[in-house]
C-alpha positions as CSV (number, residue, x, y, z in Angstrom):
1,M,42.1,81.7,-19.0
2,K,39.6,83.5,-21.2
3,K,40.5,86.8,-19.6
4,F,44.1,86.1,-20.3
5,I,43.4,85.3,-24.0
6,Y,41.3,88.6,-24.3
7,M,44.2,90.5,-22.8
8,I,46.7,89.0,-25.3
9,F,44.2,89.6,-28.2
10,G,43.8,93.2,-27.1
11,F,47.5,93.8,-26.9
12,C,48.0,92.2,-30.3
13,F,45.2,94.4,-31.8
14,I,46.7,97.6,-30.3
15,S,50.1,96.5,-31.6
16,I,48.7,96.0,-35.1
17,L,47.0,99.5,-35.0
18,N,50.2,101.1,-33.8
19,S,52.2,99.2,-36.4
20,S,49.8,100.4,-39.1
21,E,50.2,104.0,-37.9
22,K,54.0,103.7,-37.9
23,A,53.9,102.3,-41.4
24,K,51.9,105.3,-42.5
25,V,54.4,107.6,-40.9
26,D,57.3,105.7,-42.7
27,L,55.5,105.8,-46.1
28,A,54.6,109.5,-45.7
29,F,58.2,110.2,-44.7
30,L,59.5,108.5,-47.8
31,Q,57.0,110.2,-50.1
32,L,57.8,113.6,-48.8
33,K,61.5,112.9,-49.1
34,I,61.0,112.2,-52.8
35,K,58.3,114.8,-53.8
36,K,59.6,117.6,-51.6
37,E,56.1,119.1,-51.3
38,F,52.6,118.2,-50.2
39,V,49.1,119.6,-50.0
40,N,48.7,120.9,-46.4
41,E,45.7,121.2,-44.0
42,N,44.5,124.3,-45.7
43,G,44.5,122.8,-49.2
44,E,47.6,124.7,-50.2
45,T,50.8,123.2,-51.8
46,E,53.6,123.5,-49.2
47,A,57.3,122.9,-49.9
48,V,59.1,120.6,-47.6
49,K,61.9,122.6,-45.9
50,S,62.6,120.2,-43.0
51,L,61.5,116.6,-42.4
52,A,61.8,114.3,-39.5
53,K,60.3,111.4,-37.6
54,K,59.8,111.6,-33.8
55,C,59.3,108.2,-32.1
56,K,58.2,108.1,-28.4
57,A,58.2,104.3,-28.5
58,L,59.0,101.5,-31.0
59,L,55.6,101.8,-32.7
60,D,54.5,105.3,-31.7
61,C,56.0,107.8,-34.2
62,E,55.0,111.3,-35.4
63,L,55.7,112.9,-38.7
64,I,57.4,116.3,-38.3
65,V,57.3,118.6,-41.4
66,N,58.6,122.2,-41.3
67,G,58.8,122.1,-37.6
68,R,55.3,120.9,-36.9
69,E,53.5,117.6,-36.5
70,V,51.6,116.6,-39.7
71,D,49.0,113.9,-39.9
72,P,50.3,111.3,-42.4
73,N,46.8,110.8,-43.8
74,I,47.1,114.3,-45.3
75,I,50.1,113.2,-47.4
76,F,47.9,110.4,-48.9
77,N,44.9,112.7,-49.4
78,E,42.9,110.9,-46.8
79,N,40.8,112.4,-44.1
80,P,43.1,113.7,-41.3
81,K,42.5,113.1,-37.6
82,T,41.6,116.7,-37.0
83,N,39.6,119.2,-39.1
84,P,41.7,121.3,-41.4
85,T,41.9,125.0,-40.6
86,P,39.5,126.8,-42.9
87,K,40.8,129.3,-45.3
88,K,40.3,132.9,-44.3
89,E,37.6,133.5,-46.8
90,E,35.7,130.5,-45.5
91,L,35.6,131.7,-41.9
92,K,32.4,133.2,-40.5
93,T,32.3,136.9,-40.0
94,S,32.4,136.5,-36.3
95,E,35.7,134.6,-36.6
96,L,37.4,137.3,-38.6
97,I,39.3,140.2,-37.0
98,T,38.7,142.9,-39.5
99,E,40.5,146.2,-39.5
100,Q,38.1,149.0,-38.7
101,P,37.8,151.5,-41.6
102,K,39.6,154.8,-41.0
103,Q,37.2,157.6,-40.1
104,S,36.7,159.9,-43.1
105,R,36.9,163.6,-42.7
106,E,33.2,163.7,-43.4
107,A,32.3,161.2,-40.7
108,T,29.9,162.4,-38.0
109,P,31.8,163.4,-34.8
110,K,30.8,161.3,-31.8
111,G,29.1,164.1,-30.0
112,E,27.0,165.6,-32.8
113,K,23.4,164.8,-32.4
114,D,20.1,165.5,-34.1
115,N,20.0,168.8,-35.9
116,L,23.7,169.4,-35.1
117,V,24.9,166.5,-37.3
118,G,27.2,167.9,-40.0
119,I,27.9,171.2,-38.4
120,T,31.6,170.5,-37.8
121,D,32.2,169.3,-41.4
122,S,30.3,172.4,-42.7
123,H,32.8,174.6,-40.9
124,N,35.7,172.5,-42.3
125,E,34.4,172.6,-45.9
126,F,34.8,176.4,-45.8
127,R,38.1,176.3,-43.9
128,R,39.6,173.9,-46.5
129,L,38.9,176.6,-49.2
130,K,41.5,178.6,-47.4
131,N,43.8,175.6,-46.8
132,L,43.1,176.0,-43.0
133,P,43.3,173.0,-40.6
134,D,40.1,171.3,-39.7
135,L,38.2,172.0,-36.5
136,V,37.5,169.1,-34.2
137,W,34.3,168.6,-32.2
138,D,34.6,169.0,-28.5
139,D,32.0,167.7,-26.0
140,E,32.9,170.1,-23.3
141,L,32.6,173.1,-25.6
142,A,29.2,171.7,-26.7
143,D,28.1,171.5,-23.1
144,Y,29.2,175.1,-22.6
145,A,27.3,176.2,-25.8
146,N,24.2,174.2,-24.6
147,E,24.2,176.0,-21.3
148,W,24.0,179.4,-23.0
149,A,21.4,178.2,-25.5
150,M,19.2,177.0,-22.7
151,N,19.7,180.3,-20.9
152,L,18.6,182.2,-24.1
153,K,15.5,180.0,-24.3
154,K,14.4,180.6,-20.7
155,S,15.4,184.2,-20.3
156,R,14.9,185.6,-23.9
157,K,12.6,183.2,-25.7
158,C,15.5,182.3,-28.0
159,K,16.4,185.9,-29.0
160,M,20.1,186.3,-29.5
161,K,22.5,187.8,-27.0
162,H,26.3,187.0,-26.6
163,R,27.5,185.6,-23.4
164,D,29.2,188.2,-21.2
165,K,32.9,187.7,-20.4
166,N,33.1,184.7,-22.7
167,K,36.5,182.9,-22.6
168,F,35.8,181.3,-26.0
169,G,34.9,182.5,-29.5
170,E,31.2,182.5,-30.1
171,N,28.8,182.6,-33.1
172,L,25.0,182.9,-32.7
173,A,22.2,182.4,-35.2
174,W,18.4,182.7,-35.0
175,G,15.7,181.5,-37.4
176,K,12.6,179.5,-38.1
177,K,12.7,175.7,-37.7
178,S,11.6,175.1,-41.3
179,N,14.4,177.2,-42.7
180,F,17.4,176.0,-40.6
181,K,19.8,173.0,-40.9
182,A,23.3,172.8,-39.6
183,K,24.9,173.5,-43.0
184,D,22.5,176.5,-43.5
185,V,23.6,178.1,-40.2
186,V,27.3,177.8,-41.1
187,K,26.7,179.0,-44.7
188,M,24.9,182.1,-43.3
189,W,27.9,182.9,-41.2
190,H,30.3,182.2,-44.1
191,D,28.3,184.4,-46.5
192,E,29.6,187.4,-44.5
193,E,32.8,187.0,-46.4
194,A,31.3,189.4,-48.9
195,N,31.5,192.1,-46.2
196,Y,35.2,191.4,-45.3
197,N,38.2,193.2,-46.9
198,Y,41.2,191.0,-46.3
199,A,43.7,193.6,-47.6
200,N,43.0,196.1,-44.9
201,N,41.3,193.6,-42.4
202,S,38.1,195.5,-42.2
203,C,34.3,194.9,-42.4
204,K,31.6,196.6,-44.3
205,G,28.6,195.7,-42.1
206,V,28.9,192.4,-40.2
207,C,31.6,189.9,-40.8
208,G,32.7,188.7,-37.4
209,H,30.9,185.4,-37.8
210,Y,32.7,184.7,-41.0
211,T,36.2,185.6,-39.5
212,Q,35.5,183.2,-36.6
213,V,34.6,180.3,-38.9
214,V,37.9,180.7,-40.7
215,W,40.1,181.8,-37.8
216,K,43.2,179.8,-38.4
217,N,44.3,179.3,-34.7
218,S,40.9,178.0,-33.6
219,K,41.2,174.2,-33.2
220,K,38.0,173.0,-31.5
221,L,34.3,173.8,-31.5
222,G,31.1,172.7,-29.8
223,C,27.6,173.8,-30.7
224,A,24.1,173.6,-29.4
225,M,20.6,174.6,-30.4
226,A,17.5,175.5,-28.4
227,A,13.9,175.7,-29.7
228,C,11.1,178.1,-28.7
229,G,8.0,177.1,-30.6
230,D,8.9,177.4,-34.3
231,E,12.0,179.5,-33.6
232,E,15.5,178.3,-32.9
233,V,18.7,179.8,-31.5
234,W,22.0,178.3,-32.4
235,V,25.2,178.7,-30.4
236,C,28.8,177.6,-31.4
237,N,31.8,178.1,-29.2
238,Y,35.4,178.0,-30.4
239,D,38.7,177.3,-28.7
240,P,41.1,179.1,-28.9
241,P,38.8,182.1,-29.7
242,G,39.2,184.2,-32.8
243,N,38.5,187.8,-33.7
244,F,41.3,189.5,-32.0
245,V,41.5,193.2,-32.8
246,G,44.3,194.0,-35.3
247,Q,44.8,190.4,-36.3
248,K,43.8,188.8,-39.6
249,P,41.9,185.5,-39.4
250,Y,44.5,183.6,-41.5
């Protein structure tokens, strides 16, 4: 008998709860119908564009606003059943998907390392003075240049010598460690501009390093450096190569 009474009491208690929830849905429905707006889960005022009640049973109803289920407690500014979605500015950094910044023209190419950092941009700074397209660092060219730099280190103690039958353009430089940085190497090559006569496409002295730096049709470069004590030899290769006889660099 007691068990039966408990069952009836439990059923009545559940019915009261469901009735209370349905009443909230009904009241929220009426309030939204009059006000035409409400403060949503994100704390923002939202206009009511569509409104409906969806009942699965006599006392089990849902409030549907703008095509989604809305907790009626929100309409009365009470605590909703579920946590509101935090605003974007309240999210932790790990929860945000941020757009990666675009790489600037001065950003370090992926393959440039150690003393070579900045050598591509140093080339491009001078090329831009002539409105020429930027060169792009190429790892395969860099490996090719490193192969020759290591050869010069082992066979010539870092003394310069151009590779025989080279399929790429090539610039070489030699100097003391304390005097050389990537930008200094490229500037030394570019300074040969003083020896170049563009009008008749001729050199007074040496200017081939300069013309390769500003050779318009070259698109990629790769460089390397080898050290022998306090001396260094630098190698840069270019693809396509420049310095074709009878052609101007740009």
